C-alpha positions in Angstrom: 72.3 -6.1 4.4 72.3 -3.4 7.1 74.7 -3.7 10.0 75.9 -1.5 12.8 78.6 -0.2 10.3 75.9 1.2 7.9 74.3 2.8 11.0 77.7 4.4 11.8 78.0 5.6 8.2 74.6 7.3 8.4 75.5 8.9 11.8 78.9 10.1 10.6 77.3 11.7 7.5 74.7 13.4 9.6 77.3 14.7 12.0 79.4 16.1 9.2 76.3 17.9 7.8 75.7 19.5 11.2 79.3 20.4 11.9 80.1 21.9 8.5 76.6 23.1 7.7 76.8 21.2 4.4 74.3 21.9 1.7 74.7 20.0 -1.6 72.8 22.7 -3.6 75.1 25.4 -2.1 78.2 23.4 -3.2 76.8 23.1 -6.7 76.0 26.8 -6.8 79.6 27.6 -5.6 80.9 25.6 -8.5 78.7 27.5 -11.0 79.8 30.8 -9.4 83.4 29.7 -9.8 82.8 29.1 -13.5 81.1 32.5 -13.9 83.9 34.3 -12.1 86.5 32.8 -14.2 85.2 34.4 -17.5 85.5 38.1 -16.5 89.0 37.5 -15.3 89.9 36.1 -18.7 88.3 39.1 -20.4 90.2 41.4 -18.2 93.4 39.8 -19.5 92.5 40.7 -23.0 91.8 44.4 -22.3 94.7 46.7 -23.2 96.3 48.5 -20.3 97.5 52.1 -20.2 100.6 51.3 -18.2 103.0 48.4 -17.7 102.7 48.4 -13.9 98.9 48.1 -14.0 99.2 45.3 -16.5 101.7 43.4 -14.3 99.6 43.8 -11.1 96.4 42.8 -13.0 98.1 39.7 -14.4 99.5 38.7 -11.0 96.1 39.0 -9.3 94.4 37.1 -12.0 96.9 34.2 -11.8 96.4 34.1 -8.0 92.6 34.0 -8.3 92.8 31.3 -10.9 95.1 29.2 -8.7 92.7 29.6 -5.7 89.7 28.7 -7.8 91.5 25.6 -9.2 92.3 24.6 -5.6 88.7 25.0 -4.5 87.5 23.1 -7.5 89.9 20.3 -6.9 89.0 20.1 -3.2 85.3 20.0 -4.1 85.9 17.2 -6.5 87.8 15.0 -4.0 85.2 15.7 -1.4 82.4 14.7 -3.7 84.4 11.6 -4.7 83.9 10.3 -1.1 80.2 10.3 -1.0 78.8 9.1 2.4 75.2 9.7 1.6 74.5 6.2 0.2 74.1 3.1 2.4 77.2 1.5 0.9 80.7 2.4 2.1 83.0 3.8 -0.5 85.9 1.4 -1.2 89.4 2.1 0.1 90.8 2.2 -3.4 88.6 5.3 -4.1 89.8 6.8 -0.9 93.4 6.2 -1.9 92.8 7.9 -5.2 91.2 10.9 -3.5 94.0 11.2 -1.0 96.6 11.1 -3.7 94.7 13.8 -5.6 94.4 15.9 -2.5 98.2 15.6 -1.9 98.8 16.7 -5.4 96.5 19.7 -5.0 98.0 20.8 -1.7 101.6 20.4 -2.9 101.0 22.4 -6.1 98.9 25.1 -4.3 100.5 25.4 -0.9 98.6 28.6 0.2 95.4 30.3 -0.8 94.4 33.9 -0.8 92.8 35.5 2.3 89.5 35.6 0.5 89.3 31.8 -0.1 91.5 30.6 2.8 88.5 29.9 5.0 86.7 27.9 2.4 89.8 25.9 1.5 90.4 25.1 5.2 86.8 24.0 5.6 87.1 21.7 2.5 90.4 20.2 3.7 88.9 19.3 7.1 85.8 17.9 5.5 87.9 15.8 3.1 90.1 14.5 5.9 87.0 13.6 8.0 85.5 11.8 5.1 88.7 9.9 4.2 89.2 8.9 7.8 85.6 7.7 8.0 86.0 5.6 4.8 89.1 3.9 6.1 87.6 3.4 9.6 84.4 1.9 8.3 86.2 -0.3 5.8 88.4 -1.6 8.6 85.4 -2.4 10.8 83.8 -4.2 7.8 87.0 -6.2 7.1 87.3 -7.3 10.7 83.6 -8.1 11.0 83.4 -10.1 7.8 86.6 -12.0 8.8 84.8 -13.5 11.8 82.2 -15.3 9.6 84.6 -17.8 8.0 86.1 -18.5 11.5 82.6 -19.2 12.8 81.9 -21.6 10.0 85.2 -23.4 10.5 84.6 -23.7 14.3 81.2 -25.1 13.5 82.8 -27.7 11.2 85.3 -28.9 13.9 82.5 -28.9 16.5 80.4 -31.2 14.3 83.4 -33.6 14.1 83.8 -33.5 17.8 80.1 -34.3 18.4 79.7 -37.1 15.8 81.7 -40.3 15.8 80.7 -41.1 12.2 81.9 -37.7 11.0 85.2 -38.3 12.8 85.6 -41.6 11.1 85.0 -39.9 7.7 87.6 -37.3 8.7 90.1 -40.0 9.5 89.5 -41.7 6.2 89.8 -38.4 4.3 93.1 -37.5 6.0 94.6 -41.0 6.0 96.7 -40.6 2.8 98.3 -37.5 4.2 98.9 -39.1 7.6 100.5 -42.2 6.0 102.7 -40.0 3.8 103.8 -37.9 6.8 104.5 -41.0 8.9 106.5 -42.6 6.1 108.4 -39.4 5.4 109.2 -39.0 9.1 110.4 -42.6 9.5 112.6 -42.4 6.3 114.1 -39.1 7.4 114.8 -40.3 10.9 116.3 -43.5 9.6 118.5 -41.6 7.2 119.7 -39.3 9.9 120.5 -42.2 12.1 122.4 -44.1 9.4 124.3 -40.9 8.5 125.3 -40.4 12.1 126.5 -44.1 12.3 128.5 -43.7 9.2 130.1 -40.4 10.4 131.0 -41.8 13.9 131.9 -45.4 13.2 135.0 -46.9 11.6 134.8 -48.4 8.1 135.0 -52.0 9.5 132.1 -51.5 11.9 129.8 -49.5 9.6 128.3 -52.5 7.9 127.7 -54.3 11.2 125.9 -51.2 12.7 123.7 -50.9 9.6 122.8 -54.6 9.7 121.9 -54.3 13.4 119.8 -51.2 12.6 117.9 -53.0 9.9 117.5 -56.1 12.2 116.1 -54.2 15.2 114.1 -51.6 13.1 110.7 -53.3 13.6 111.3 -53.5 17.4 112.3 -49.8 17.4 109.2 -48.9 15.3 106.9 -50.9 17.6 108.4 -49.3 20.7 108.4 -45.7 19.6 105.4 -45.5 17.3 102.9 -48.3 17.7 103.1 -49.0 21.5 102.3 -45.4 22.5 100.2 -44.8 25.6 97.9 -42.4 23.8 95.3 -44.1 21.6 94.7 -43.0 18.0 91.0 -42.0 18.5 92.0 -39.8 21.5 94.7 -38.2 19.4 92.2 -37.4 16.7 89.8 -35.9 19.2 92.6 -33.8 20.6 93.5 -32.6 17.2 89.9 -31.6 16.4 89.5 -29.8 19.7 92.9 -28.0 19.3 91.9 -26.7 15.9 88.6 -25.4 17.2 90.2 -23.7 20.3 92.8 -22.0 18.2 90.2 -20.6 15.8 88.2 -19.5 18.8 91.2 -17.6 20.2 91.8 -15.8 16.9 88.1 -15.0 16.6 88.0 -13.6 20.2 91.1 -11.5 19.5 89.5 -10.1 16.3 86.3 -9.5 18.3 88.3 -7.5 20.9 89.8 -5.4 18.1 86.4 -4.8 16.6 84.9 -3.9 20.0 87.7 -1.5 20.7 87.5 0.3 17.3 83.7 0.4 17.5 83.7 1.9 21.0 86.6 4.3 20.8 86.6 5.0 17.0 85.5 8.0 15.1 82.8 10.0 16.9 81.8 13.3 15.3 78.6 13.9 17.4 78.1 17.6 17.8 77.1 17.0 21.4 80.7 16.3 22.3 81.6 19.6 20.7 79.1 21.4 22.9 80.6 19.8 26.0 84.0 21.0 25.0 82.9 24.6 24.6 83.2 27.0 27.5 80.1 27.1 29.8 79.6 30.8 29.3 78.5 30.2 25.7 74.9 29.0 25.2 74.1 26.0 23.2 71.5 27.9 21.2 74.2 30.2 19.9 76.3 27.2 18.9 73.5 25.8 16.8 72.4 29.1 15.2 75.7 31.0 14.9 77.7 30.9 11.7 80.7 32.9 12.9 84.3 32.1 12.7 84.6 31.0 16.3 82.1 28.2 15.8 83.7 27.1 12.6 87.2 27.1 14.2 85.9 25.0 17.1 84.2 22.5 14.8 87.4 22.2 12.7 89.5 21.7 15.8 87.1 19.1 17.1 87.2 17.2 13.8 91.0 17.4 13.7 91.2 16.0 17.2 88.8 13.1 16.5 90.3 12.1 13.2 93.8 12.2 14.7 92.7 10.0 17.6 91.0 7.6 15.2 94.0 7.4 13.0 96.3 6.7 15.9 93.9 4.2 17.3 93.7 2.3 14.0 97.5 2.3 13.6 97.9 1.1 17.2 95.3 -1.7 16.9 96.7 -2.9 13.6 100.3 -2.8 14.8 99.5 -4.7 18.0 97.3 -7.2 16.1 100.1 -7.9 13.6 102.5 -8.6 16.5 100.1 -10.5 18.7 98.6 -12.7 16.0 101.9 -14.5 15.5 101.9 -15.5 19.2 98.2 -16.4 19.5 98.6 -19.8 18.0 101.8 -20.6 19.8 101.0 -23.4 22.3 104.0 -22.4 24.5 102.8 -18.8 24.9 99.1 -19.5 25.0 98.2 -17.9 28.4 100.9 -15.3 28.4 100.1 -13.9 24.9 96.4 -13.8 25.6 96.8 -11.8 28.7 99.3 -9.5 27.2 97.2 -8.9 24.1 94.1 -8.1 26.2 96.1 -5.7 28.4 97.7 -4.0 25.4 94.4 -3.5 23.6 92.7 -2.2 26.8 95.5 0.4 27.2 95.0 1.4 23.5 91.4 2.1 24.4 92.4 4.6 27.0 94.3 6.9 24.8 94.6 10.3 26.4 96.4 13.4 25.2 97.0 12.2 21.6 99.0 14.7 19.6 97.0 16.5 16.9 98.3 15.6 13.5 98.4 18.2 10.8 96.8 17.7 7.4 99.9 16.4 5.6 100.6 14.0 8.4 97.0 12.7 8.3 97.2 12.1 4.6 100.5 10.2 5.0 99.1 8.1 7.9 95.9 7.3 5.9 97.9 6.2 2.9 100.1 4.0 5.1 96.9 2.5 6.6 95.4 1.7 3.2 98.6 0.5 1.5 100.6 -1.2 4.3 98.9 -1.9 7.6 95.4 -3.0 6.7 96.7 -5.5 3.9 99.4 -6.8 6.3 96.8 -7.4 9.0 94.5 -9.2 6.6 97.3 -11.4 5.2 98.8 -12.3 8.6 95.3 -13.1 10.1 94.5 -15.3 7.1 97.8 -17.1 7.3 97.4 -17.8 11.0 93.8 -18.9 10.6 94.3 -21.0 7.5 96.5 -23.6 9.2 93.5 -24.5 11.4 90.9 -24.5 8.7 89.2 -27.7 7.5 91.1 -29.9 5.1 91.3 -28.8 1.5 88.6 -29.6 -1.0 90.9 -32.3 -2.6 91.3 -34.0 0.8 87.5 -34.0 1.3 86.5 -35.0 -2.2 88.9 -37.8 -3.0 86.7 -40.6 -1.4 83.5 -39.6 -3.3 85.6 -39.0 -6.5 87.1 -42.5 -6.2 83.8 -44.1 -5.5 82.3 -42.2 -8.4 85.1 -43.3 -10.7 84.7 -47.0 -10.0 80.9 -46.7 -9.9 80.9 -45.0 -13.3 83.4 -47.5 -14.7 81.5 -50.6 -13.6 78.2 -49.0 -14.5 79.3 -48.4 -18.1 80.7 -51.9 -18.2 77.4 -53.4 -17.0 75.4 -51.3 -19.4 77.5 -52.4 -22.4 77.2 -56.1 -21.4 73.5 -56.0 -20.7 72.4 -53.7 -23.4 69.5 -55.9 -24.7 68.2 -56.6 -21.2 68.3 -52.9 -20.3 66.5 -52.0 -23.5 63.8 -54.5 -22.6 63.6 -53.2 -19.1 63.3 -49.6 -20.3 60.5 -50.6 -22.7 58.7 -52.5 -20.0 59.1 -49.5 -17.6 57.8 -47.1 -20.3 54.8 -49.4 -21.0 54.1 -49.7 -17.3 54.2 -46.0 -16.7 52.1 -45.4 -19.8 49.5 -47.9 -18.7 49.5 -46.5 -15.2 48.8 -43.0 -16.4 46.2 -44.2 -18.9 44.4 -46.8 -16.7 44.6 -45.1 -13.3 44.8 -41.4 -14.1 43.4 -40.5 -17.5 40.5 -42.9 -17.9 39.1 -42.5 -14.3 39.3 -38.7 -14.8 37.4 -39.0 -18.2 34.8 -41.2 -16.5 34.3 -38.7 -13.8 33.9 -35.9 -16.3 31.4 -38.0 -18.3 29.4 -38.8 -15.3 29.3 -35.1 -14.3 28.3 -34.0 -17.8 25.9 -37.0 -18.4 27.7 -37.8 -21.6 28.7 -41.4 -20.7 27.8 -43.7 -23.6 28.3 -46.7 -21.4 25.3 -45.5 -19.3 22.8 -46.9 -21.7 22.3 -49.9 -19.5 19.6 -48.2 -17.5 17.8 -47.1 -20.7 17.9 -50.6 -22.1 16.6 -52.0 -18.8 13.7 -49.6 -18.9 12.7 -50.5 -22.4 12.9 -54.2 -21.6 10.9 -53.7 -18.5 8.2 -51.8 -20.4 7.9 -54.5 -23.0 7.7 -57.2 -20.3 5.0 -55.3 -18.4 3.0 -54.7 -21.6 3.3 -58.4 -22.4 2.2 -59.4 -19.0 -0.7 -57.0 -19.3 -1.8 -58.4 -22.6 -1.6 -61.9 -21.3 -3.7 -61.1 -18.2 -6.3 -59.1 -20.2 -6.6 -62.0 -22.7 -7.0 -64.5 -19.9 -9.7 -62.4 -18.2 -11.5 -61.7 -21.5 -11.5 -65.3 -22.6 -12.4 -66.9 -19.3 -14.5 -64.3 -17.4 -16.0 -62.4 -20.3 -15.0 -59.0 -18.8 -16.3 -55.8 -20.3 -14.2 -52.8 -21.4 -14.6 -51.0 -18.0 -13.6 -54.2 -16.1 -10.6 -54.8 -18.5 -9.4 -51.2 -17.8 -9.6 -51.8 -14.1 -7.7 -55.0 -14.6 -5.0 -53.3 -16.6 -4.4 -50.7 -13.8 -4.2 -53.6 -11.3 -1.6 -55.3 -13.5 0.4 -52.1 -13.7 0.4 -52.0 -9.9 1.6 -55.6 -9.8 -1.8 -57.1 -8.9 -2.6 -60.4 -10.7 -5.0 -61.8 -8.2 -7.3 -62.8 -11.1 -4.6 -65.2 -12.3 -3.9 -66.4 -8.9 -7.6 -67.3 -8.2 -7.7 -69.2 -11.5 -4.5 -71.0 -10.6 -5.9 -72.0 -7.2 -9.0 -73.4 -8.8 -7.0 -75.4 -11.4 -4.8 -76.9 -8.6 -7.8 -78.6 -7.2 -7.9 -80.9 -10.2 -4.3 -80.6 -11.5 -4.5 -83.4 -14.0 -7.7 -82.1 -15.5 -6.4 -78.6 -15.4 -3.2 -79.5 -17.1 -4.9 -81.4 -19.9 -8.2 -79.6 -20.5 -7.9 -76.6 -18.1 -5.9 -73.4 -17.8 -3.2 -74.6 -15.4 -0.4 -74.3 -17.9 -1.5 -70.8 -19.0 -1.7 -69.5 -15.4 1.8 -70.9 -14.7 3.2 -69.2 -17.8 1.6 -65.9 -16.7 3.2 -66.3 -13.3 6.6 -66.9 -14.9 6.2 -63.7 -16.8 5.2 -61.9 -13.6 8.4 -63.2 -11.9 10.5 -62.0 -14.9 8.9 -58.6 -14.6 9.6 -58.5 -10.8 13.3 -59.4 -11.4 13.7 -56.7 -14.0 12.1 -54.2 -11.7 14.6 -55.1 -9.0 17.5 -54.9 -11.4 16.4 -51.5 -12.6 16.2 -50.2 -9.0 19.7 -51.6 -8.3 21.0 -49.9 -11.5 19.5 -46.6 -10.4 21.2 -46.9 -7.0 24.6 -47.7 -8.6 24.3 -44.8 -11.0 23.5 -42.5 -8.2 26.7 -43.4 -6.3 29.0 -43.9 -9.3 30.5 -40.5 -8.9 31.2 -41.0 -5.2 32.9 -44.4 -6.0 35.0 -42.8 -8.7 36.3 -40.0 -6.4 37.0 -42.6 -3.6 38.9 -44.8 -6.0 40.9 -41.8 -7.4 41.7 -40.6 -3.9 42.9 -44.1 -2.8 45.0 -44.3 -5.9 46.7 -41.0 -5.2 47.4 -42.0 -1.6 48.9 -45.3 -2.4 50.9 -44.2 -5.4 52.7 -41.2 -3.8 54.0 -41.0 -0.3 52.4 -38.4 2.0 54.4 -35.2 2.1 54.4 -33.3 5.4 55.1 -29.6 4.8 57.9 -28.3 6.8 58.9 -24.7 7.4 62.4 -23.6 6.4 64.9 -24.0 9.2 66.2 -20.5 8.9 64.8 -19.7 12.4 66.6 -22.7 14.0 70.1 -21.4 13.7 68.7 -18.0 14.7 67.3 -19.6 17.9 70.5 -21.5 18.6 72.8 -18.6 18.0 70.7 -16.2 20.1 70.5 -18.7 23.0 74.3 -19.2 22.8 74.8 -15.4 22.9 72.4 -14.8 25.8 73.4 -17.7 27.9 77.1 -18.0 27.4 78.2 -14.5 26.3 75.9 -12.1 28.0 75.9 -13.9 31.4 79.6 -13.3 31.7 79.4 -9.6 31.1 80.7 -7.6 34.0 79.8 -4.0 34.7 82.6 -1.5 33.9 81.3 2.0 34.2 78.1 1.0 32.6 79.8 -0.6 29.6 80.9 -4.1 28.7 84.5 -5.0 28.0 85.8 -4.5 24.5 86.1 -8.3 23.9 82.5 -8.9 25.0 81.3 -6.0 22.8 83.2 -7.3 19.8 81.8 -10.8 20.4 78.3 -9.4 20.6 78.8 -7.5 17.3 80.1 -10.7 15.7 77.2 -12.8 16.9 74.6 -10.3 15.9 76.2 -10.1 12.5 75.9 -13.8 12.2 72.3 -13.6 13.4 71.5 -11.0 10.7 72.5 -13.5 8.0 70.0 -16.0 9.5 67.3 -13.3 10.0 67.6 -12.3 6.3 65.8 -15.6 5.5 62.7 -14.5 7.5 59.6 -13.4 5.7 58.6 -9.7 5.5 55.0 -10.6 6.3 53.7 -8.1 8.9 57.1 -6.6 9.2 58.6 -9.6 10.9 62.1 -9.2 9.4 62.2 -5.5 10.2 61.2 -6.1 13.8 63.9 -8.7 14.3 66.5 -6.4 12.8 65.5 -3.6 15.1 65.8 -5.8 18.1 69.2 -7.0 17.0 70.2 -3.4 16.6 69.3 -2.8 20.2 71.4 -5.8 21.4 74.5 -4.5 19.6 74.0 -0.9 20.7 77.0 -0.1 23.0 75.2 2.8 24.7 72.7 0.4 26.3 73.4 -1.4 29.6 73.7 -5.1 30.1 70.3 -5.2 31.8 68.6 -3.4 28.8 70.2 -5.8 26.3 69.1 -8.8 28.3 65.6 -7.4 28.5 65.6 -7.0 24.7 66.7 -10.6 24.3 64.0 -11.9 26.7 61.4 -9.8 24.8 62.5 -11.5 21.6 62.0 -14.9 23.2 58.5 -14.0 24.3 57.6 -12.3 21.0 58.9 -14.6 18.3 57.8 -18.2 18.5 60.4 -19.4 16.0 63.1 -18.9 18.6 62.1 -22.1 20.2 61.2 -20.9 23.7 57.7 -22.4 23.6 58.9 -25.8 22.2 
């Protein structure tokens, strides 16, 4: 993930290209030229000479040229070993190997010929600049990454301070250690007291003193340990707050070191070289000229910058190693903080630093890599580790104990109720199987059958139609037979009557029924009363079947809707509603940015247009933390890249406080996930 360190890497590489007029293809061509030039020299050695003096001089010149070419080749190799063209910083181990190789080369070839001396000097300065840049950028990366664990530990202690339940869990987790420490302290104190009594008392009084000590020991314990004016919860809260404050002090000191190194560190911008040149010389000639004067000025500028950077790194690491031991001392809390701030501020105002030669720079860089940087890392870790959260064993013993007993009793219960558990599992499996079959699979099959009209169970409507047709035909025949027998209707009249029966009109039967009701007894015995009643019963049956057919058609028309509604109700009742939530990556981003802008940036005081080193370091640390949260954002419409660009503006030291605040306010207005509109 890109940080301000990778931006510095790119800028330093571009500055070196401009200062030394680097061309990778040219360097490769020089290597091939060197290989080609070596062959004629070897051939010249094999040619017989006419005189011994010429042979001796030719051999001497050939050896010198070979030594020069070997030196150039070795310097090119160590320069290429420290490649700054990628986005990743070369490790310090590689820089150490390159420095040792360079020392070996320079010690074995102390001087070069006049022909290659300029190229050797250029490669030496280029290598020293690259080696210094690698050590400098790695040191920035080490300090920057060391602030992230401190921020996590501070967040842990802050969560304990804000939540009483988490404090109770913390007390339970650390209770065995506290009891052990208390018991050990009481035993050691009692032992010392008894030893002092034995040493100062006579033999006749020793037993009496020891018996009195044992008799009054509970009173002494109650007076000095139990009946203390400070309550135990208050002491726990003080311990949590103390740990957090100590970590904050260490983090602020590291941030101040980071801000100082970032502000006053290696700067190879050619604009500074132009400012240092005499006003009579034009800037266009500086850019276009390739003469010896320009190269000498560039080399002197690079030598001055890397000497200043090496001295600054050594001074910061030396002061940090001394001050870190006193930062966590409660008795020197205020004094050490003020002294550390003043000393670091004075280191940032280095003026007139002595220019180190090449051998001295190599020695100092080796010392930085081997001694000072590892010592700084170890001492900082040792000082911060005593205020970290409890060890994983302390935090895990309660869940481990509960898991042990839970597993033990669970296995015991399973072994004792094996048959019941088997039955429960079978019932659960049968229930789940029936649920899937009856409420998922079969409704889905019915829905598909309804859509495809392939439901075999839908024959009810067809059977109802056939029954209705047969009943209507029977009614028609009965009415036509009654009309033909009693009214002697002709074919045309019978056809009209048949159409009327199809339309549900049996008025012929009803008139005959009405006539028979006038003499019901005669009609029942000798008339057609019974026949008309039976025809009406058939008509009622037909009407009922017609109504049932219509109802069946209505149900069939809405069966698909009923199936979908039942399936939807089943899915809603069988599974809880899930409300989609967005990832909370933007929440810590909003909280961290609000903390930085409200608590950090509001306390920035103007100091020649720049913020203090401590504030700048804290800004770099906070922005580095924000980058870890911003990495979780989506790349849709370039959102992540836009946020990264705004964060880069906030950490830019060349911008004023007002410009950074405007950038932060613009971020609040632009990005809704920062929580400004909530």
